[in-house]
C-alpha positions as CSV (number, residue, x, y, z in Angstrom):
1,M,0.0,0.0,0.0
2,I,2.9,2.3,0.2
3,L,3.1,4.4,-3.0
4,S,6.4,4.8,-4.7
5,L,7.9,8.3,-5.0
6,E,7.1,8.3,-8.8
7,Q,3.4,7.4,-8.2
8,A,3.0,10.1,-5.5
9,S,4.6,12.9,-7.5
10,S,2.4,12.1,-10.6
11,S,-0.8,12.2,-8.6
12,I,0.1,15.6,-7.0
13,A,1.2,17.3,-10.1
14,F,0.3,21.0,-10.3
15,S,-1.1,22.4,-13.5
16,L,-2.6,25.7,-14.7
17,A,-4.6,23.9,-17.4
18,P,-7.9,24.0,-15.6
19,L,-7.5,27.7,-14.8
20,L,-6.7,28.6,-18.4
21,E,-9.0,26.2,-20.3
22,E,-12.2,26.4,-18.2
23,H,-13.9,29.3,-16.4
24,G,-11.0,29.9,-14.0
25,I,-9.8,33.4,-14.9
26,P,-13.2,34.9,-15.4
27,L,-14.3,33.4,-12.1
28,A,-11.2,34.8,-10.3
29,V,-11.7,38.3,-11.9
30,M,-15.4,38.2,-10.9
31,G,-14.5,37.3,-7.4
32,M,-12.0,40.1,-7.0
33,L,-14.6,42.6,-8.5
34,V,-17.2,41.5,-5.9
35,V,-14.7,41.8,-3.0
36,F,-13.5,45.3,-4.2
37,L,-17.1,46.5,-4.7
38,A,-18.0,45.3,-1.2
39,L,-15.0,47.2,0.2
40,V,-16.0,50.4,-1.7
41,L,-19.5,50.1,-0.2
42,V,-18.1,49.7,3.3
43,V,-15.8,52.8,2.8
44,A,-18.8,54.8,1.5
45,F,-21.0,53.8,4.4
46,I,-18.3,54.7,7.0
47,T,-17.7,58.1,5.2
48,I,-21.4,59.0,5.1
49,L,-22.4,57.7,8.6
50,P,-21.0,60.6,10.6
51,R,-22.8,63.1,8.4
52,V,-26.1,61.3,8.8
53,V,-25.8,60.9,12.5
54,A,-24.9,64.7,12.8
55,Q,-28.1,65.6,11.0
56,I,-30.3,63.2,13.0
57,S,-28.9,64.3,16.3
58,A,-28.9,68.1,15.5
59,P,-29.7,70.2,18.5
60,S,-33.3,71.2,18.8
61,P,-34.0,74.9,18.8
62,P,-34.0,76.5,22.2
63,R,-37.3,76.7,24.0
64,P,-38.7,80.1,24.6
65,M,-38.5,81.3,28.2
66,T,-41.8,80.9,30.0
67,D,-43.1,83.4,32.5
68,P,-42.9,81.9,36.0
69,A,-46.2,83.4,36.9
70,A,-47.9,81.6,34.0
71,E,-46.8,78.2,35.3
72,D,-49.3,76.0,37.0
73,V,-49.9,76.7,40.7
74,L,-49.3,73.9,43.1
75,P,-52.3,72.6,45.1
76,E,-52.7,74.0,48.6
77,E,-52.2,70.6,50.2
78,T,-48.8,70.3,48.5
79,L,-47.7,73.7,49.7
80,V,-48.7,72.8,53.3
81,V,-46.8,69.6,53.2
82,I,-43.7,71.4,51.9
83,A,-44.0,74.1,54.5
84,A,-44.3,71.4,57.2
85,A,-41.2,69.6,55.9
86,V,-39.2,72.8,55.9
87,A,-40.3,73.7,59.4
88,A,-39.4,70.2,60.7
89,T,-36.0,70.4,59.0
90,V,-34.9,74.0,59.8
91,C,-36.3,74.3,63.3
92,R,-36.3,78.1,63.3
93,P,-38.5,80.8,61.7
94,H,-38.4,80.6,57.9
95,R,-40.1,82.0,54.8
96,I,-40.6,80.0,51.6
97,V,-39.9,82.3,48.7
98,R,-40.1,80.0,45.7
99,I,-40.8,76.4,45.0
100,R,-39.6,75.0,41.7
101,G,-38.8,71.6,40.1
102,L,-35.4,70.1,39.7
103,T,-33.4,71.2,36.7
104,P,-30.7,69.0,35.1
105,E,-28.0,70.9,37.0
106,D,-29.7,70.1,40.3
107,H,-29.5,66.3,39.8
108,G,-25.8,66.4,40.7
109,W,-26.6,67.2,44.3
110,S,-29.0,64.2,44.6
111,L,-26.5,61.9,42.9
112,E,-23.7,63.0,45.3
113,G,-26.0,62.5,48.3
114,R,-26.9,59.0,47.2
115,L,-23.3,58.2,46.6
116,Q,-22.3,59.3,50.1
117,H,-25.2,57.4,51.6
118,H,-24.3,54.1,49.8
119,Q,-20.6,54.5,50.7
120,S,-21.4,54.9,54.4
121,H,-22.7,51.3,54.3
122,R,-19.5,49.7,53.2
123,I,-18.3,46.8,55.3
124,P,-14.6,47.1,56.1
125,H,-12.4,44.2,55.0
126,R,-11.0,42.0,57.8
127,D,-7.4,42.3,56.6
128,R,-7.6,46.1,56.7
129,R,-7.3,47.4,60.2
């Protein structure tokens, strides 16, 4: 069952005949064209994408300033509850001048308070003394 060196070399012979005689070269050229076309499409997509995203996420025009007096008035019960909470917290004479909702700049204070609260519950490691 062992093939001699001559038999092995004749069965493994390399030839360009199938490439030249059959559909080899047109198939290779078509394959390269398809690959290059796909690469061109990828480059075009990557080039156009930032422009499309910039147009989609364009900043909206600024909202006109509203008159604070024109805003909805809080119900009397809510005002009483807020006044009671301030009186219980301050423990001295006070005057509530304005009540407004939180703005995006105000969220930093609540996040910092939550962070400090959660960090106060850390359990110390046994190896750190």
